[in-house]
Biotite code that builds the C-alpha atoms (Angstrom):
import biotite.structure as struc

atoms = struc.array([
    struc.Atom([35.261, 10.560, 11.003], chain_id="A", res_id=1, res_name="UNK", atom_name="CA", element="C"),
    struc.Atom([33.363, 12.405, 13.716], chain_id="A", res_id=2, res_name="UNK", atom_name="CA", element="C"),
    struc.Atom([30.180, 10.772, 14.919], chain_id="A", res_id=3, res_name="UNK", atom_name="CA", element="C"),
    struc.Atom([27.356, 13.289, 15.231], chain_id="A", res_id=4, res_name="UNK", atom_name="CA", element="C"),
    struc.Atom([25.926, 13.501, 18.718], chain_id="A", res_id=5, res_name="UNK", atom_name="CA", element="C"),
    struc.Atom([22.594, 11.939, 19.436], chain_id="A", res_id=6, res_name="UNK", atom_name="CA", element="C"),
    struc.Atom([20.553, 14.025, 21.861], chain_id="A", res_id=7, res_name="UNK", atom_name="CA", element="C"),
    struc.Atom([18.887, 12.150, 24.735], chain_id="A", res_id=8, res_name="UNK", atom_name="CA", element="C"),
    struc.Atom([15.505, 13.651, 23.832], chain_id="A", res_id=9, res_name="UNK", atom_name="CA", element="C"),
    struc.Atom([13.924, 15.105, 20.730], chain_id="A", res_id=10, res_name="UNK", atom_name="CA", element="C"),
    struc.Atom([13.749, 18.881, 20.872], chain_id="A", res_id=11, res_name="UNK", atom_name="CA", element="C"),
    struc.Atom([11.549, 18.962, 17.826], chain_id="A", res_id=12, res_name="UNK", atom_name="CA", element="C"),
    struc.Atom([10.074, 16.251, 15.677], chain_id="A", res_id=13, res_name="UNK", atom_name="CA", element="C"),
    struc.Atom([10.850, 16.654, 11.974], chain_id="A", res_id=14, res_name="UNK", atom_name="CA", element="C"),
    struc.Atom([7.803, 16.366, 9.726], chain_id="A", res_id=15, res_name="UNK", atom_name="CA", element="C"),
    struc.Atom([7.606, 12.819, 8.465], chain_id="A", res_id=16, res_name="UNK", atom_name="CA", element="C"),
    struc.Atom([5.418, 14.071, 5.619], chain_id="A", res_id=17, res_name="UNK", atom_name="CA", element="C"),
    struc.Atom([8.240, 16.190, 4.187], chain_id="A", res_id=18, res_name="UNK", atom_name="CA", element="C"),
    struc.Atom([10.790, 13.452, 4.821], chain_id="A", res_id=19, res_name="UNK", atom_name="CA", element="C"),
    struc.Atom([9.009, 10.731, 2.845], chain_id="A", res_id=20, res_name="UNK", atom_name="CA", element="C"),
    struc.Atom([7.534, 12.802, 0.006], chain_id="A", res_id=21, res_name="UNK", atom_name="CA", element="C"),
    struc.Atom([8.348, 11.261, -3.395], chain_id="A", res_id=22, res_name="UNK", atom_name="CA", element="C"),
    struc.Atom([10.504, 8.518, -1.825], chain_id="A", res_id=23, res_name="UNK", atom_name="CA", element="C"),
    struc.Atom([10.505, 4.761, -1.661], chain_id="A", res_id=24, res_name="UNK", atom_name="CA", element="C"),
    struc.Atom([9.638, 3.627, 1.876], chain_id="A", res_id=25, res_name="UNK", atom_name="CA", element="C"),
    struc.Atom([10.859, 0.170, 2.850], chain_id="A", res_id=26, res_name="UNK", atom_name="CA", element="C"),
    struc.Atom([8.709, -1.292, 5.610], chain_id="A", res_id=27, res_name="UNK", atom_name="CA", element="C"),
    struc.Atom([10.061, -3.482, 8.370], chain_id="A", res_id=28, res_name="UNK", atom_name="CA", element="C"),
    struc.Atom([7.716, -6.186, 9.637], chain_id="A", res_id=29, res_name="UNK", atom_name="CA", element="C"),
    struc.Atom([7.212, -4.443, 12.966], chain_id="A", res_id=30, res_name="UNK", atom_name="CA", element="C"),
    struc.Atom([6.096, -1.221, 11.275], chain_id="A", res_id=31, res_name="UNK", atom_name="CA", element="C"),
    struc.Atom([3.332, -2.951, 9.327], chain_id="A", res_id=32, res_name="UNK", atom_name="CA", element="C"),
    struc.Atom([2.181, -4.938, 12.358], chain_id="A", res_id=33, res_name="UNK", atom_name="CA", element="C"),
    struc.Atom([2.184, -1.791, 14.526], chain_id="A", res_id=34, res_name="UNK", atom_name="CA", element="C"),
    struc.Atom([0.175, 0.225, 12.021], chain_id="A", res_id=35, res_name="UNK", atom_name="CA", element="C"),
    struc.Atom([-2.406, -2.565, 11.856], chain_id="A", res_id=36, res_name="UNK", atom_name="CA", element="C"),
    struc.Atom([-2.558, -3.116, 15.620], chain_id="A", res_id=37, res_name="UNK", atom_name="CA", element="C"),
    struc.Atom([-2.997, 0.619, 16.278], chain_id="A", res_id=38, res_name="UNK", atom_name="CA", element="C"),
    struc.Atom([-5.690, 0.734, 13.585], chain_id="A", res_id=39, res_name="UNK", atom_name="CA", element="C"),
    struc.Atom([-3.701, 3.468, 11.842], chain_id="A", res_id=40, res_name="UNK", atom_name="CA", element="C"),
    struc.Atom([-4.142, 2.277, 8.237], chain_id="A", res_id=41, res_name="UNK", atom_name="CA", element="C"),
    struc.Atom([-5.060, 5.848, 7.210], chain_id="A", res_id=42, res_name="UNK", atom_name="CA", element="C"),
    struc.Atom([-1.303, 6.451, 7.215], chain_id="A", res_id=43, res_name="UNK", atom_name="CA", element="C"),
    struc.Atom([-1.207, 4.533, 3.940], chain_id="A", res_id=44, res_name="UNK", atom_name="CA", element="C"),
    struc.Atom([-3.629, 7.027, 2.379], chain_id="A", res_id=45, res_name="UNK", atom_name="CA", element="C"),
    struc.Atom([-1.387, 9.876, 3.535], chain_id="A", res_id=46, res_name="UNK", atom_name="CA", element="C"),
    struc.Atom([1.642, 8.125, 2.061], chain_id="A", res_id=47, res_name="UNK", atom_name="CA", element="C"),
    struc.Atom([-0.172, 7.727, -1.253], chain_id="A", res_id=48, res_name="UNK", atom_name="CA", element="C"),
    struc.Atom([-1.026, 11.437, -1.308], chain_id="A", res_id=49, res_name="UNK", atom_name="CA", element="C"),
    struc.Atom([2.687, 12.176, -0.810], chain_id="A", res_id=50, res_name="UNK", atom_name="CA", element="C"),
    struc.Atom([3.630, 10.032, -3.812], chain_id="A", res_id=51, res_name="UNK", atom_name="CA", element="C"),
    struc.Atom([5.408, 7.492, -1.598], chain_id="A", res_id=52, res_name="UNK", atom_name="CA", element="C"),
    struc.Atom([6.114, 4.035, -2.962], chain_id="A", res_id=53, res_name="UNK", atom_name="CA", element="C"),
    struc.Atom([5.485, 1.484, -0.206], chain_id="A", res_id=54, res_name="UNK", atom_name="CA", element="C"),
    struc.Atom([7.990, -1.364, -0.470], chain_id="A", res_id=55, res_name="UNK", atom_name="CA", element="C"),
    struc.Atom([8.948, -4.627, 1.164], chain_id="A", res_id=56, res_name="UNK", atom_name="CA", element="C"),
    struc.Atom([11.420, -7.416, 0.593], chain_id="A", res_id=57, res_name="UNK", atom_name="CA", element="C"),
    struc.Atom([10.439, -11.077, 0.589], chain_id="A", res_id=58, res_name="UNK", atom_name="CA", element="C"),
    struc.Atom([11.872, -11.893, 4.046], chain_id="A", res_id=59, res_name="UNK", atom_name="CA", element="C"),
    struc.Atom([9.604, -9.199, 5.549], chain_id="A", res_id=60, res_name="UNK", atom_name="CA", element="C"),
    struc.Atom([6.604, -10.782, 3.839], chain_id="A", res_id=61, res_name="UNK", atom_name="CA", element="C"),
    struc.Atom([7.593, -14.191, 5.220], chain_id="A", res_id=62, res_name="UNK", atom_name="CA", element="C"),
    struc.Atom([7.791, -12.690, 8.727], chain_id="A", res_id=63, res_name="UNK", atom_name="CA", element="C"),
    struc.Atom([4.363, -11.062, 8.273], chain_id="A", res_id=64, res_name="UNK", atom_name="CA", element="C"),
    struc.Atom([2.822, -14.431, 7.509], chain_id="A", res_id=65, res_name="UNK", atom_name="CA", element="C"),
    struc.Atom([4.362, -16.005, 10.615], chain_id="A", res_id=66, res_name="UNK", atom_name="CA", element="C"),
    struc.Atom([1.346, -15.929, 12.903], chain_id="A", res_id=67, res_name="UNK", atom_name="CA", element="C"),
    struc.Atom([-0.966, -18.630, 14.240], chain_id="A", res_id=68, res_name="UNK", atom_name="CA", element="C"),
    struc.Atom([-4.042, -16.482, 13.589], chain_id="A", res_id=69, res_name="UNK", atom_name="CA", element="C"),
    struc.Atom([-5.521, -16.960, 10.127], chain_id="A", res_id=70, res_name="UNK", atom_name="CA", element="C"),
    struc.Atom([-7.490, -13.732, 10.512], chain_id="A", res_id=71, res_name="UNK", atom_name="CA", element="C"),
    struc.Atom([-4.307, -11.806, 11.351], chain_id="A", res_id=72, res_name="UNK", atom_name="CA", element="C"),
    struc.Atom([-2.435, -13.383, 8.432], chain_id="A", res_id=73, res_name="UNK", atom_name="CA", element="C"),
    struc.Atom([-5.236, -12.402, 6.021], chain_id="A", res_id=74, res_name="UNK", atom_name="CA", element="C"),
    struc.Atom([-5.323, -8.849, 7.427], chain_id="A", res_id=75, res_name="UNK", atom_name="CA", element="C"),
    struc.Atom([-1.570, -8.463, 6.905], chain_id="A", res_id=76, res_name="UNK", atom_name="CA", element="C"),
    struc.Atom([-1.766, -9.839, 3.373], chain_id="A", res_id=77, res_name="UNK", atom_name="CA", element="C"),
    struc.Atom([-4.654, -7.524, 2.544], chain_id="A", res_id=78, res_name="UNK", atom_name="CA", element="C"),
    struc.Atom([-2.653, -4.472, 3.697], chain_id="A", res_id=79, res_name="UNK", atom_name="CA", element="C"),
    struc.Atom([0.182, -5.416, 1.319], chain_id="A", res_id=80, res_name="UNK", atom_name="CA", element="C"),
    struc.Atom([-2.292, -5.875, -1.532], chain_id="A", res_id=81, res_name="UNK", atom_name="CA", element="C"),
    struc.Atom([-4.705, -3.001, -0.833], chain_id="A", res_id=82, res_name="UNK", atom_name="CA", element="C"),
    struc.Atom([-2.021, -0.378, -0.432], chain_id="A", res_id=83, res_name="UNK", atom_name="CA", element="C"),
    struc.Atom([-0.080, -1.502, -3.513], chain_id="A", res_id=84, res_name="UNK", atom_name="CA", element="C"),
    struc.Atom([3.170, -2.439, -1.820], chain_id="A", res_id=85, res_name="UNK", atom_name="CA", element="C"),
    struc.Atom([5.949, -3.171, -4.277], chain_id="A", res_id=86, res_name="UNK", atom_name="CA", element="C"),
    struc.Atom([8.178, -6.152, -3.684], chain_id="A", res_id=87, res_name="UNK", atom_name="CA", element="C"),
    struc.Atom([11.810, -5.147, -4.167], chain_id="A", res_id=88, res_name="UNK", atom_name="CA", element="C"),
    struc.Atom([14.044, -7.955, -5.389], chain_id="A", res_id=89, res_name="UNK", atom_name="CA", element="C"),
    struc.Atom([17.195, -8.790, -3.485], chain_id="A", res_id=90, res_name="UNK", atom_name="CA", element="C"),
    struc.Atom([20.187, -8.837, -5.812], chain_id="A", res_id=91, res_name="UNK", atom_name="CA", element="C"),
    struc.Atom([23.871, -9.637, -5.350], chain_id="A", res_id=92, res_name="UNK", atom_name="CA", element="C"),
    struc.Atom([24.739, -6.010, -4.558], chain_id="A", res_id=93, res_name="UNK", atom_name="CA", element="C"),
    struc.Atom([22.205, -6.028, -1.687], chain_id="A", res_id=94, res_name="UNK", atom_name="CA", element="C"),
    struc.Atom([23.785, -9.171, -0.219], chain_id="A", res_id=95, res_name="UNK", atom_name="CA", element="C"),
    struc.Atom([27.288, -7.708, -0.580], chain_id="A", res_id=96, res_name="UNK", atom_name="CA", element="C"),
    struc.Atom([26.112, -4.535, 1.172], chain_id="A", res_id=97, res_name="UNK", atom_name="CA", element="C"),
    struc.Atom([24.474, -6.621, 3.895], chain_id="A", res_id=98, res_name="UNK", atom_name="CA", element="C"),
    struc.Atom([27.824, -8.327, 4.526], chain_id="A", res_id=99, res_name="UNK", atom_name="CA", element="C"),
    struc.Atom([29.578, -4.971, 4.952], chain_id="A", res_id=100, res_name="UNK", atom_name="CA", element="C"),
    struc.Atom([26.845, -3.768, 7.291], chain_id="A", res_id=101, res_name="UNK", atom_name="CA", element="C"),
    struc.Atom([27.067, -6.996, 9.263], chain_id="A", res_id=102, res_name="UNK", atom_name="CA", element="C"),
    struc.Atom([30.782, -6.357, 9.857], chain_id="A", res_id=103, res_name="UNK", atom_name="CA", element="C"),
    struc.Atom([30.083, -2.750, 10.875], chain_id="A", res_id=104, res_name="UNK", atom_name="CA", element="C"),
    struc.Atom([27.399, -3.882, 13.320], chain_id="A", res_id=105, res_name="UNK", atom_name="CA", element="C"),
    struc.Atom([29.530, -6.763, 14.621], chain_id="A", res_id=106, res_name="UNK", atom_name="CA", element="C"),
    struc.Atom([32.156, -4.181, 15.578], chain_id="A", res_id=107, res_name="UNK", atom_name="CA", element="C"),
    struc.Atom([29.412, -2.487, 17.634], chain_id="A", res_id=108, res_name="UNK", atom_name="CA", element="C"),
    struc.Atom([28.418, -5.833, 19.198], chain_id="A", res_id=109, res_name="UNK", atom_name="CA", element="C"),
    struc.Atom([25.095, -5.960, 17.360], chain_id="A", res_id=110, res_name="UNK", atom_name="CA", element="C"),
    struc.Atom([23.856, -9.109, 15.667], chain_id="A", res_id=111, res_name="UNK", atom_name="CA", element="C"),
    struc.Atom([20.740, -8.345, 13.611], chain_id="A", res_id=112, res_name="UNK", atom_name="CA", element="C"),
    struc.Atom([18.517, -10.862, 11.903], chain_id="A", res_id=113, res_name="UNK", atom_name="CA", element="C"),
    struc.Atom([19.124, -11.721, 8.251], chain_id="A", res_id=114, res_name="UNK", atom_name="CA", element="C"),
    struc.Atom([15.968, -9.775, 7.344], chain_id="A", res_id=115, res_name="UNK", atom_name="CA", element="C"),
    struc.Atom([17.322, -6.632, 9.012], chain_id="A", res_id=116, res_name="UNK", atom_name="CA", element="C"),
    struc.Atom([20.656, -7.055, 7.212], chain_id="A", res_id=117, res_name="UNK", atom_name="CA", element="C"),
    struc.Atom([18.926, -7.498, 3.852], chain_id="A", res_id=118, res_name="UNK", atom_name="CA", element="C"),
    struc.Atom([16.848, -4.351, 4.400], chain_id="A", res_id=119, res_name="UNK", atom_name="CA", element="C"),
    struc.Atom([20.010, -2.453, 5.335], chain_id="A", res_id=120, res_name="UNK", atom_name="CA", element="C"),
    struc.Atom([21.767, -3.840, 2.261], chain_id="A", res_id=121, res_name="UNK", atom_name="CA", element="C"),
    struc.Atom([18.888, -2.647, 0.088], chain_id="A", res_id=122, res_name="UNK", atom_name="CA", element="C"),
    struc.Atom([19.125, 0.861, 1.612], chain_id="A", res_id=123, res_name="UNK", atom_name="CA", element="C"),
    struc.Atom([22.852, 0.963, 0.853], chain_id="A", res_id=124, res_name="UNK", atom_name="CA", element="C"),
    struc.Atom([22.101, 0.064, -2.785], chain_id="A", res_id=125, res_name="UNK", atom_name="CA", element="C"),
    struc.Atom([20.324, 3.394, -3.303], chain_id="A", res_id=126, res_name="UNK", atom_name="CA", element="C"),
    struc.Atom([23.124, 6.000, -3.381], chain_id="A", res_id=127, res_name="UNK", atom_name="CA", element="C"),
    struc.Atom([21.085, 9.182, -2.862], chain_id="A", res_id=128, res_name="UNK", atom_name="CA", element="C"),
    struc.Atom([18.802, 8.042, -0.034], chain_id="A", res_id=129, res_name="UNK", atom_name="CA", element="C"),
    struc.Atom([15.887, 7.727, -2.435], chain_id="A", res_id=130, res_name="UNK", atom_name="CA", element="C"),
    struc.Atom([14.736, 4.912, -0.180], chain_id="A", res_id=131, res_name="UNK", atom_name="CA", element="C"),
    struc.Atom([14.065, 5.148, 3.545], chain_id="A", res_id=132, res_name="UNK", atom_name="CA", element="C"),
    struc.Atom([13.321, 2.496, 6.154], chain_id="A", res_id=133, res_name="UNK", atom_name="CA", element="C"),
    struc.Atom([10.288, 2.512, 8.441], chain_id="A", res_id=134, res_name="UNK", atom_name="CA", element="C"),
    struc.Atom([10.928, 0.537, 11.638], chain_id="A", res_id=135, res_name="UNK", atom_name="CA", element="C"),
    struc.Atom([10.514, 0.635, 15.387], chain_id="A", res_id=136, res_name="UNK", atom_name="CA", element="C"),
    struc.Atom([13.542, -1.624, 15.839], chain_id="A", res_id=137, res_name="UNK", atom_name="CA", element="C"),
    struc.Atom([16.424, 0.728, 16.545], chain_id="A", res_id=138, res_name="UNK", atom_name="CA", element="C"),
    struc.Atom([18.526, -1.938, 18.297], chain_id="A", res_id=139, res_name="UNK", atom_name="CA", element="C"),
    struc.Atom([19.745, -3.321, 14.996], chain_id="A", res_id=140, res_name="UNK", atom_name="CA", element="C"),
    struc.Atom([19.772, -0.038, 13.075], chain_id="A", res_id=141, res_name="UNK", atom_name="CA", element="C"),
    struc.Atom([22.363, 1.893, 15.050], chain_id="A", res_id=142, res_name="UNK", atom_name="CA", element="C"),
    struc.Atom([23.207, 5.547, 14.801], chain_id="A", res_id=143, res_name="UNK", atom_name="CA", element="C"),
    struc.Atom([25.392, 6.840, 13.054], chain_id="A", res_id=144, res_name="UNK", atom_name="CA", element="C"),
    struc.Atom([25.134, 4.216, 10.274], chain_id="A", res_id=145, res_name="UNK", atom_name="CA", element="C"),
    struc.Atom([21.390, 4.769, 10.258], chain_id="A", res_id=146, res_name="UNK", atom_name="CA", element="C"),
    struc.Atom([20.240, 8.380, 10.526], chain_id="A", res_id=147, res_name="UNK", atom_name="CA", element="C"),
    struc.Atom([16.916, 9.016, 12.195], chain_id="A", res_id=148, res_name="UNK", atom_name="CA", element="C"),
    struc.Atom([15.258, 11.403, 9.798], chain_id="A", res_id=149, res_name="UNK", atom_name="CA", element="C"),
    struc.Atom([11.735, 11.529, 11.260], chain_id="A", res_id=150, res_name="UNK", atom_name="CA", element="C"),
    struc.Atom([9.265, 9.608, 13.393], chain_id="A", res_id=151, res_name="UNK", atom_name="CA", element="C"),
    struc.Atom([5.626, 8.626, 13.281], chain_id="A", res_id=152, res_name="UNK", atom_name="CA", element="C"),
    struc.Atom([3.872, 8.419, 16.628], chain_id="A", res_id=153, res_name="UNK", atom_name="CA", element="C"),
    struc.Atom([1.062, 5.879, 16.847], chain_id="A", res_id=154, res_name="UNK", atom_name="CA", element="C"),
    struc.Atom([-1.340, 6.038, 19.766], chain_id="A", res_id=155, res_name="UNK", atom_name="CA", element="C"),
    struc.Atom([-4.476, 4.572, 21.233], chain_id="A", res_id=156, res_name="UNK", atom_name="CA", element="C"),
    struc.Atom([-6.231, 5.167, 24.531], chain_id="A", res_id=157, res_name="UNK", atom_name="CA", element="C"),
    struc.Atom([-3.597, 3.394, 26.636], chain_id="A", res_id=158, res_name="UNK", atom_name="CA", element="C"),
    struc.Atom([-0.231, 3.631, 24.881], chain_id="A", res_id=159, res_name="UNK", atom_name="CA", element="C"),
    struc.Atom([1.941, 5.201, 22.217], chain_id="A", res_id=160, res_name="UNK", atom_name="CA", element="C"),
    struc.Atom([4.486, 3.696, 19.855], chain_id="A", res_id=161, res_name="UNK", atom_name="CA", element="C"),
    struc.Atom([7.162, 5.443, 17.838], chain_id="A", res_id=162, res_name="UNK", atom_name="CA", element="C"),
    struc.Atom([8.063, 4.204, 14.385], chain_id="A", res_id=163, res_name="UNK", atom_name="CA", element="C"),
    struc.Atom([11.257, 5.735, 13.041], chain_id="A", res_id=164, res_name="UNK", atom_name="CA", element="C"),
    struc.Atom([12.101, 6.702, 9.508], chain_id="A", res_id=165, res_name="UNK", atom_name="CA", element="C"),
    struc.Atom([15.742, 5.935, 8.853], chain_id="A", res_id=166, res_name="UNK", atom_name="CA", element="C"),
    struc.Atom([18.198, 6.769, 6.109], chain_id="A", res_id=167, res_name="UNK", atom_name="CA", element="C"),
    struc.Atom([21.536, 5.065, 5.702], chain_id="A", res_id=168, res_name="UNK", atom_name="CA", element="C"),
    struc.Atom([24.690, 7.092, 6.173], chain_id="A", res_id=169, res_name="UNK", atom_name="CA", element="C"),
    struc.Atom([26.708, 5.891, 3.176], chain_id="A", res_id=170, res_name="UNK", atom_name="CA", element="C"),
    struc.Atom([29.877, 7.583, 4.440], chain_id="A", res_id=171, res_name="UNK", atom_name="CA", element="C"),
    struc.Atom([29.997, 5.288, 7.491], chain_id="A", res_id=172, res_name="UNK", atom_name="CA", element="C"),
    struc.Atom([30.697, 2.286, 5.264], chain_id="A", res_id=173, res_name="UNK", atom_name="CA", element="C"),
    struc.Atom([33.480, 3.916, 3.230], chain_id="A", res_id=174, res_name="UNK", atom_name="CA", element="C"),
    struc.Atom([36.300, 2.527, 5.437], chain_id="A", res_id=175, res_name="UNK", atom_name="CA", element="C"),
    struc.Atom([35.018, -0.990, 4.737], chain_id="A", res_id=176, res_name="UNK", atom_name="CA", element="C"),
])
């Protein structure tokens, strides 16, 4: 199988609005925290207008609550509640997929957290890429297994942050 080339810079940024329309969007912990810290919660209103279903898995929720600040914990919980996030259950198929992905990543000398593996396993469970992942952690979601379909750029007066929208490349796991 030929690995598609990854350009060292983005020539054009695909519209994230078109990419996520009518999809399930699985949020990584870092994406939620980044959106809150950049005060970019209006993104959730845009997602709603695009008929996006915001999703999380329980390990992400546990990571969100892992902060010493009660105010921050409450803010994170309120985002999940206010913007009607749906909790996706983890089932045996997701764990089996996570094991395959772990082997694939091990062969690339990557050792993601269990949460990252479970999110990847959940993506693999949806055969037609009806679910996408929103994350800024590309270290554990390597190309070409994870296709970068679009990006959201967050900014404030002193910095920018890119959150990527990823789809899983089901064909990469066929040899496993």
